[in-house]
N, C-alpha and C positions, 0 to 999 in steps of 0.2 A: 525794775525799773528800766524801760529801754530809752536809750539816749540816741537821738539821731542828728547828725551834723550836716548841714547843708551849706555849702560855700558858692555863691554866686559870682561869676566873673572872675574867679581865681582858684587856686588850691591851696587848701588850708594845710599847715604844716602839721607833722605829727606832735610836735611840741605843742601848738595850738589845741589840737584835738584832745591832747591829754589833759591840758589845763581845763578845757571846758568839761570834761568827764569829772575831773576831780571836784570842780566847783558844783556842777549839777547834783552830784551824789550827796553834797551837804543839804540839798533842799529836803531831802528824805527826813532830816532831823525836825523840820518845821511840820511836815505833813507825810504819814507813813504810806497812805494809798496812792501815791502818785504812780500812773499807769505809763506815761510816756512823756519824754521832753524832746521838743523839737528846736533846735537852734539854727537860725538861718543868719549866715554872715553875708554881706554885700558891700561891695566897693563902689561908692556913688562918685562919679566924676573924679577920676585920680588927680592927684597933685593939688588938692585944695585941702584946707583944714577942715577937720570934722567931717571926713568922707567915709567913714566906716559905719555902717548900719547894722546893728546887732537886734535880732528879734527872737523872742522865746515863747514857745506855745507849750504849756503844761496841761496835760489831760488828768484829769481827776475823776473819780465816779460822780456822774451828773453833770458835770460842766467842763469847759476848757477855759484856762486863764492865759492871757496874752500880755507880753510887755514889749516895748521897742525902744531902743536907746541909740543915739548917734554920737560917736565920739572920735578922738584921734587914733586909737588903737582898739583892737578887738577884745584885748584883756581888759581894758577899762570898761568897754561896752558890756562884756560878760559879767564883770563886777556888778555894775548898775543894775543890769537885768536881773541878777540873782537877788540883789538888794530890794528890789521892787516886786519881785516875784515873792519873796519871803512875807512882805506886808499883805500881798494879795491872798496868800495862803493862809495867812494868820486871820484874815477877815472872813474868809470862806469856812475855816474851821470853827470860828465863832458862830457863824449863821448854823452850822451843823448841829452844835450845841444847843442853841436855842430852840430846835424843833422838838 
């Protein structure tokens, strides 16, 4: 599984990148065939609440799943994205089983 982190309008710290790698690795427990995970981190209008946009694109055979969250911190955004992505992966896995 390839993990790509893209930070827009700022530089992501090593600590943040390590956090993302650790969290995205857990997605493989939900679905084994993940090919690529792209995480986009974006700061929207600094100095306002809820100004950190986190979006996650997961490529699996046959489709691409996408989730986006806006929070106060990128860590919180990653956690929420991972949770939402787990739900999408579970639904996708069910659809595969039904075929």
